[in-house]
Every structure is written in C-alpha cells, then in structure tokens.
C-alpha positions as CSV (number, residue, x, y, z in Angstrom):
1,X,143.9,90.3,69.8
2,X,141.6,91.8,72.4
3,X,142.8,94.7,74.5
4,X,142.4,93.1,78.0
5,X,141.6,96.6,79.5
6,X,138.8,97.1,77.0
7,X,135.3,97.3,78.6
8,X,132.9,94.9,77.1
9,X,129.2,95.3,76.5
10,X,127.5,92.0,77.0
11,X,123.9,90.9,76.4
12,X,121.8,90.1,79.4
13,X,122.2,86.4,78.7
14,X,126.0,86.7,78.3
15,X,126.3,88.6,81.6
16,X,124.1,86.2,83.4
17,X,126.2,83.3,82.1
18,X,129.4,85.0,83.5
19,X,127.8,85.6,86.9
20,X,126.4,82.1,87.1
21,X,129.3,80.0,85.8
22,X,132.4,82.1,86.6
23,X,132.0,85.0,89.1
24,X,130.8,82.7,91.9
25,X,131.3,85.1,94.8
26,X,128.1,86.6,96.2
27,X,129.6,90.1,96.4
28,X,131.5,90.1,93.1
29,X,128.7,88.3,91.2
30,X,126.1,90.7,92.4
31,X,128.3,93.7,91.6
32,X,128.8,92.4,88.0
33,X,125.2,91.5,87.6
34,X,123.9,95.0,88.4
35,X,126.7,96.8,86.6
36,X,128.6,98.1,89.6
37,X,131.7,96.1,88.5
38,X,132.4,96.4,84.8
39,X,133.9,93.5,82.8
40,X,136.8,93.7,80.5
41,X,138.5,91.6,77.8
42,X,135.8,89.2,76.6
43,X,132.9,87.0,77.9
44,X,134.9,83.8,77.6
45,X,137.9,85.1,79.6
46,X,136.4,88.0,81.6
47,X,138.6,90.4,83.7
48,X,137.9,93.3,86.0
49,X,139.8,96.2,87.4
50,X,141.6,96.0,90.7
51,X,140.9,99.7,91.4
52,X,137.2,99.1,90.6
53,X,137.0,96.4,93.2
54,X,138.8,98.5,95.7
55,X,136.4,101.3,95.1
56,X,133.4,99.0,95.5
57,X,134.6,97.6,98.9
58,X,135.5,101.1,100.2
59,X,132.2,102.6,99.2
60,X,130.6,104.2,102.2
61,X,133.9,105.4,103.7
62,X,135.4,102.0,104.8
63,X,138.5,100.1,103.9
64,X,137.2,96.6,103.1
65,X,138.0,97.2,99.5
66,X,141.7,97.1,100.3
67,X,141.2,93.6,101.6
68,X,139.2,92.6,98.5
69,X,142.3,93.7,96.5
70,X,144.3,91.2,98.4
71,X,141.9,88.4,97.5
72,X,141.7,89.5,93.9
73,X,145.5,89.7,93.4
74,X,146.3,86.6,95.4
75,X,143.7,84.2,94.2
76,X,142.7,85.5,90.7
77,X,146.0,86.5,89.1
78,X,145.7,83.9,86.3
79,X,143.5,84.0,83.2
80,X,142.8,81.6,80.4
81,X,145.8,81.1,78.1
82,X,145.8,79.6,74.6
83,X,145.3,76.1,76.1
84,X,142.1,77.2,77.8
85,X,143.6,76.7,81.2
86,X,144.3,79.3,83.9
87,X,148.0,79.5,83.0
88,X,148.5,83.1,81.9
89,X,149.2,86.0,84.2
90,X,146.6,88.8,84.0
91,X,147.8,92.2,83.0
92,X,148.8,94.5,85.9
93,X,145.9,96.2,87.4
94,X,143.4,93.5,86.5
95,X,142.1,90.2,88.0
96,X,140.3,87.3,86.5
97,X,136.6,86.6,87.0
98,X,137.2,82.9,86.6
99,X,136.6,81.8,90.2
100,X,135.9,78.0,89.9
101,X,139.3,76.4,89.1
102,X,141.2,79.3,90.5
103,X,143.6,79.4,93.4
104,X,140.8,80.7,95.6
105,X,138.5,77.7,94.8
106,X,138.9,74.9,97.3
107,X,137.4,71.6,98.6
108,X,135.0,71.8,101.5
109,X,133.2,74.9,100.0
110,X,129.5,75.5,100.6
111,X,128.3,74.1,97.3
112,X,125.8,77.0,96.9
113,X,127.4,78.8,93.9
114,X,129.7,76.2,92.4
115,X,130.1,72.5,91.8
116,X,133.6,71.0,91.3
117,X,136.1,73.6,92.7
118,X,138.8,72.5,90.3
119,X,136.6,72.7,87.2
120,X,136.4,75.9,85.1
121,X,132.8,77.1,84.5
122,X,131.4,74.9,87.2
123,X,129.4,77.7,88.7
124,X,125.6,77.1,89.3
125,X,123.1,77.8,92.0
126,X,122.3,74.9,94.2
127,X,119.0,75.5,96.0
128,X,119.5,72.4,98.1
129,X,122.8,73.8,99.5
130,X,121.3,77.2,100.1
131,X,118.5,75.5,102.0
132,X,121.1,73.7,104.2
133,X,122.5,77.1,105.1
134,X,119.0,78.5,105.6
135,X,118.1,75.6,107.9
136,X,120.1,77.4,110.6
137,X,118.0,80.5,110.4
138,X,115.8,81.5,113.4
139,X,113.4,84.4,113.2
140,X,114.8,85.4,109.8
141,X,118.4,85.7,111.1
142,X,121.4,83.4,111.0
143,X,124.0,84.0,113.7
144,X,127.7,83.7,113.2
145,X,128.3,80.5,115.2
146,X,125.6,78.7,113.1
147,X,127.5,79.7,109.9
148,X,130.6,78.2,111.6
149,X,128.7,75.0,112.1
150,X,127.6,75.1,108.4
151,X,131.3,75.5,107.5
152,X,132.2,72.4,109.6
153,X,129.4,70.4,107.9
154,X,130.8,71.2,104.5
155,X,134.3,70.2,105.4
156,X,133.2,66.9,106.9
157,X,131.2,66.1,103.7
158,X,134.2,66.5,101.4
159,X,136.9,64.0,101.9
160,X,139.3,66.1,99.8
161,X,139.1,69.1,102.3
162,X,142.3,70.1,104.1
163,X,141.8,70.9,107.8
164,X,144.3,72.1,110.4
165,X,146.2,69.5,112.4
166,X,144.7,68.5,115.7
167,X,146.9,70.7,117.8
168,X,146.0,73.9,116.0
169,X,142.4,72.8,115.8
170,X,142.4,72.3,119.6
171,X,143.8,75.8,120.0
172,X,141.1,77.3,117.8
173,X,138.4,75.5,119.7
174,X,139.7,76.7,123.1
175,X,138.6,79.6,125.2
176,X,141.9,81.4,124.6
177,X,140.9,82.3,121.0
178,X,137.4,83.4,122.3
179,X,139.2,85.8,124.6
180,X,141.2,87.1,121.6
181,X,138.0,87.7,119.7
182,X,136.7,89.7,122.6
183,X,139.9,91.7,122.6
184,X,139.6,92.4,118.9
185,X,136.1,93.7,119.4
186,X,137.3,96.0,122.1
187,X,140.2,97.3,119.9
188,X,137.7,98.0,117.1
189,X,135.4,99.9,119.5
190,X,138.3,101.8,120.9
191,X,139.6,102.9,117.5
192,X,136.1,103.8,116.5
193,X,136.8,103.2,112.8
194,X,139.4,102.5,110.2
195,X,141.6,105.6,110.3
196,X,143.9,103.8,112.8
197,X,144.4,100.0,112.9
198,X,146.3,98.5,115.8
199,X,149.5,96.4,115.3
200,X,147.7,93.3,116.7
201,X,144.9,93.7,114.1
202,X,147.5,93.8,111.3
203,X,149.4,90.9,112.7
204,X,146.4,88.7,113.0
205,X,145.1,89.7,109.5
206,X,148.5,88.7,108.0
207,X,148.4,85.3,109.7
208,X,144.8,84.7,108.7
209,X,145.4,85.6,105.0
210,X,148.5,83.4,104.9
211,X,146.4,80.4,106.1
212,X,143.5,81.0,103.6
213,X,145.0,78.9,100.8
214,X,146.7,76.4,103.1
215,X,143.6,75.3,105.1
216,X,140.1,74.9,103.9
217,X,138.6,75.7,107.3
218,X,140.4,79.0,107.4
219,X,139.5,79.7,103.7
220,X,135.8,79.1,104.3
221,X,135.8,81.2,107.4
222,X,137.5,84.0,105.5
223,X,134.9,83.9,102.8
224,X,132.0,84.0,105.1
225,X,133.9,86.6,107.2
226,X,133.7,88.9,104.2
227,X,129.9,88.6,104.3
228,X,129.7,89.4,108.0
229,X,132.1,92.3,107.5
230,X,130.0,93.6,104.6
231,X,126.8,93.7,106.8
232,X,128.5,94.6,110.1
233,X,127.6,98.3,109.9
234,X,124.4,98.0,108.0
235,X,121.8,100.2,109.7
236,X,119.6,98.0,111.8
237,X,122.2,95.2,111.9
238,X,121.2,92.7,114.6
239,X,122.8,90.4,117.1
240,X,121.5,87.1,118.3
241,X,122.7,85.7,121.7
242,X,125.4,88.4,121.6
243,X,126.7,87.4,118.2
244,X,126.5,89.2,114.8
245,X,123.7,87.9,112.6
246,X,122.7,88.3,109.0
247,X,119.2,88.4,107.7
248,X,118.3,85.5,105.4
249,X,116.6,88.0,103.1
250,X,120.0,89.8,102.6
251,X,121.6,86.4,101.8
252,X,118.8,85.6,99.3
253,X,119.3,89.0,97.6
254,X,123.0,88.2,97.0
255,X,123.1,84.5,96.5
256,X,119.8,84.0,94.6
257,X,118.8,87.4,93.1
258,X,122.4,88.4,92.3
259,X,121.9,91.9,93.7
260,X,123.6,93.9,96.4
261,X,121.2,94.9,99.2
262,X,119.4,98.2,99.1
263,X,121.5,101.1,100.4
264,X,124.7,99.1,100.5
265,X,126.6,102.2,99.3
266,X,125.7,104.1,102.5
267,X,127.4,102.2,105.3
268,X,131.1,101.6,106.1
269,X,132.6,98.2,105.5
270,X,135.8,97.7,107.5
271,X,138.8,95.3,107.4
272,X,138.8,95.0,111.1
273,X,135.3,93.6,111.0
274,X,136.6,90.9,108.6
275,X,139.3,90.0,111.2
276,X,136.8,89.9,114.1
277,X,134.2,87.8,112.2
278,X,136.7,85.5,110.6
279,X,138.1,84.8,114.0
280,X,134.7,84.1,115.4
281,X,133.8,81.8,112.5
282,X,137.0,79.9,113.0
283,X,136.2,79.3,116.7
284,X,132.7,78.0,115.9
285,X,133.8,75.9,112.9
286,X,136.7,74.4,114.8
287,X,134.5,73.4,117.7
288,X,131.8,71.9,115.5
289,X,134.4,70.1,113.3
290,X,136.0,68.5,116.4
291,X,132.5,67.4,117.6
292,X,131.6,65.9,114.2
293,X,135.0,64.1,113.9
294,X,134.7,62.6,117.4
295,X,131.1,61.4,116.6
296,X,132.2,59.6,113.4
C-alpha cells in the first residue's frame, strides 16, 4: 500500500496528464506543472499537502494561502477509494488533486479547463471557451465586470446550474451591494494590509464561503475572485473604468501554458482582495444574469 504522504517523482507526460485531466485550477495546475506544489501518493490518485498550498498562497507576505486552505479542505477532502470513486477521506494534512467530480466542481463553470463537472478525469483545455473569455478583452486587459458577464453567460448556457432565488438576485444587482463593495475597498485601504482584518470583512467572507457550494453564481464568482486577488498587487496592475483588470497574457500563462506569471513570488496576495473582488464579480454577474433571463 502506498504511503499517501510519500512524494512521487513523475515523468513529464505523467505530470502533464495530472495537470490536464485532474488539477483543473489555473493556480494549482500551474504550481504542480512547474514543481512549486509537489504531488504525493500516486499519479492515479494524486494528493498534495495543505501546508504546501498555504505556503504558496502566502508567498510574498500575504495571507491568501489561508483562504486556499479553506477551499482545499472544504472541496477536496475525498480521494479515490477501492471503487475508483471519490468516497474515501484524505489523510489529515492532505487534499486531493482530483478536481472534476469533486465537491468544488459545479454546473455553470467556464468550460475552459474541464468538461463534465461530475466526471472524474474530465479535464482538458478548451480553446473555444478560452476565446469566449478573451472576447471581452480590450487593449490586452479584461476588466472585472466583463468577467462577471462571462460568468452569467456560462450559467445561462447550462440548464443544470443553480442560481440564487430572484429576491437575493435582485439584492445582488442593486446599488446597495455596490456601496458595500466601495466600503470594503475603503476598509482594505485603511488597514493597509493583512495584519488586521475588520469584523465586517470576516463576516462577509464567512457568508460568501458558505454560499460557494450552494449557488453556482457565487461559486464561479469565488473562483474568478481568486484570480483577481492573485493579481491585485502585482506591480503595474491596471484598472479599466475604475475597475480591477487582468492582462490576457497573464491568463494565457496560467490557463494555456500552465505556468505562474514571472515574479509571482514577490507581491502580496491577500484574503481581503478575494472578498472585494468576489463581491464585485457577484454584482456584475447578477446584473447580467437578470438581463439575460429577462431577454429569453
């Protein structure tokens, strides 16, 4: 029997297969691909260390890694058992790299890195879906509200997606949540970092994380919120129309080339940036979803 904590040395083809078919997160997949996140157990049932992913996310002096631990332990706590299904608890301190078919895989996803969200090993790169995202790019940048529109498009395409009831959706699309986002930005600026985190920030984070698995709009916003948080403090990070924006070249590096961007170790990646950007994505996605639903 394999020691699940045992590091494994895979061939290039074996590693590429895990990244393509299993570890279908742009951050985790890129980290595995370039050797910054080491794999354990075996290639058919790969695991990784919780503390390794915490260290990765906190590299540069931030605390985003602590949030990544939440995702890892909450969504990837099951590994393949004797039946071949994800029905066996991972050993303490580890998480599974089987992303398609896991609790974190859901309908209404982007389609870029996986096919059937319920099917193990369904990861693959879809150039067509990446180009759908890239179609929102202007001058090499994609702003946050356009990613929100992309999320809404994905949800409308998938009849199996679960979306908030109309009352909550109306609240998300209202100006009141926009005001909340502005307040969060002010709180983040006031704190000047991650050493202190306000009670309102923690409360909102808890509510958002609770909804991640219950609603696909929130889940998708949370996933793309991680990307925006990852790039929020990159030197030279830009805004478009007052909104955070990501360079399409950085997205290509992670989604297509399976690499983390040059210098990623040097800037802080913060949990509060995830809260702010997930909130902003929720606003944009909710507004677009209501528009698409009304036009149907």
